[in-house]
C-alpha positions as CSV (number, residue, x, y, z in Angstrom):
1,M,39.8,-60.5,-56.7
2,R,39.2,-58.7,-53.4
3,Y,38.2,-60.9,-50.5
4,E,36.1,-59.2,-47.9
5,H,35.6,-61.9,-45.3
6,N,37.5,-64.4,-43.1
7,Y,36.8,-67.8,-41.9
8,I,37.0,-68.8,-38.2
9,L,37.1,-72.5,-37.9
10,N,36.8,-74.4,-34.6
11,G,37.5,-78.1,-34.1
12,P,36.1,-80.8,-31.9
13,N,34.3,-80.2,-28.6
14,L,34.6,-76.4,-28.9
15,N,30.8,-76.3,-29.2
16,L,30.9,-77.2,-25.5
17,L,32.8,-74.2,-24.4
18,G,31.2,-72.7,-21.3
19,K,29.5,-76.0,-20.5
20,R,32.3,-78.6,-20.3
21,Q,34.9,-78.0,-17.5
22,P,34.2,-74.3,-17.2
23,H,36.7,-74.1,-14.3
24,I,39.4,-75.0,-16.9
25,Y,38.1,-73.5,-20.2
26,G,36.1,-70.6,-18.8
27,Y,32.4,-69.7,-18.9
28,E,32.3,-68.0,-22.3
29,T,30.5,-70.1,-24.9
30,L,31.5,-70.5,-28.6
31,E,28.5,-68.3,-29.4
32,D,29.9,-65.6,-27.1
33,L,33.2,-65.7,-28.9
34,E,31.5,-65.6,-32.3
35,R,29.5,-62.6,-31.2
36,I,32.7,-60.8,-30.0
37,C,34.7,-61.6,-33.2
38,G,31.7,-60.8,-35.4
39,S,31.3,-57.3,-33.8
40,L,35.0,-56.6,-34.3
41,A,34.8,-57.7,-37.9
42,T,31.8,-55.5,-38.6
43,E,33.7,-52.5,-37.1
44,L,36.5,-53.3,-39.5
45,G,34.1,-53.6,-42.5
46,R,34.7,-57.4,-42.8
47,E,32.4,-60.3,-43.0
48,T,33.3,-63.3,-40.8
49,R,32.1,-66.9,-41.4
50,F,32.1,-69.1,-38.4
51,H,32.2,-72.9,-38.5
52,Q,32.6,-75.6,-35.9
53,S,32.8,-79.3,-36.4
54,N,33.7,-82.5,-34.6
55,R,34.5,-84.0,-38.0
56,E,37.9,-83.6,-39.5
57,Y,36.7,-83.9,-43.1
58,E,34.3,-80.9,-42.6
59,I,37.2,-78.7,-41.4
60,I,39.3,-79.8,-44.4
61,D,36.4,-78.9,-46.7
62,W,36.1,-75.5,-45.2
63,I,39.8,-74.9,-45.5
64,H,39.5,-75.8,-49.2
65,E,36.5,-73.5,-49.6
66,A,38.3,-70.7,-47.9
67,R,41.3,-71.1,-50.2
68,E,39.1,-69.8,-53.0
69,A,36.8,-67.5,-51.2
70,A,38.3,-65.9,-48.1
71,Q,40.9,-63.3,-47.1
72,G,42.1,-65.5,-44.3
73,I,41.5,-68.3,-41.8
74,V,41.7,-68.4,-38.0
75,L,41.8,-72.1,-37.0
76,N,41.6,-73.6,-33.6
77,P,41.9,-77.3,-34.5
78,A,41.5,-78.3,-30.8
79,A,42.2,-82.1,-30.4
80,F,43.1,-82.3,-34.1
81,T,46.2,-80.4,-33.2
82,H,47.8,-83.6,-32.0
83,N,47.1,-86.0,-34.9
84,S,45.7,-84.4,-38.0
85,V,48.2,-84.6,-40.9
86,A,45.3,-84.1,-43.3
87,I,44.4,-80.6,-41.8
88,L,48.1,-79.6,-41.9
89,D,48.2,-80.7,-45.5
90,A,45.2,-78.6,-46.4
91,L,46.6,-75.6,-44.6
92,N,49.9,-76.0,-46.5
93,T,48.1,-75.4,-49.8
94,F,46.6,-72.1,-48.5
95,S,48.2,-68.9,-49.6
96,F,47.2,-65.5,-50.9
97,A,48.7,-63.3,-53.6
98,A,48.3,-60.3,-51.3
99,N,50.5,-61.9,-48.7
100,R,53.4,-62.5,-51.2
101,S,53.9,-58.8,-51.7
102,A,53.0,-58.0,-48.1
103,R,55.8,-60.3,-46.8
104,R,58.3,-57.7,-48.0
105,S,56.7,-55.1,-45.8
106,A,57.2,-55.0,-42.0
107,T,53.7,-53.6,-41.5
108,G,51.8,-55.8,-44.0
109,P,49.8,-58.9,-43.2
110,R,51.6,-62.2,-42.6
111,L,50.7,-65.8,-43.1
112,V,51.4,-67.4,-39.7
113,R,51.2,-71.1,-39.1
114,S,51.7,-72.8,-35.7
115,T,52.5,-76.5,-35.8
116,G,53.4,-77.0,-32.2
């Protein structure tokens, strides 16, 4: 099965980018970032699905959905970085057959997880 799209998942309060403490987080909104990422994905011939939620269970559901349907996930868990064992568990079940063979190649895609 060939996957032609990626998921970009954003966690709690990222819907307030550009509005909440812009002197810290900047003035770009989540919609601005989605437009930039979407344009790049289009240039690369890929579809990108964007999701944002303040609810942990929705992010977990999207990770489960992406496991079966997407080429990859970009996740900014925001505040869930500090305390979500459930999101980490969902990510630990995520892998792709293409990545298994690509891991042998220095130039192929890599599955990267940050837990810190």
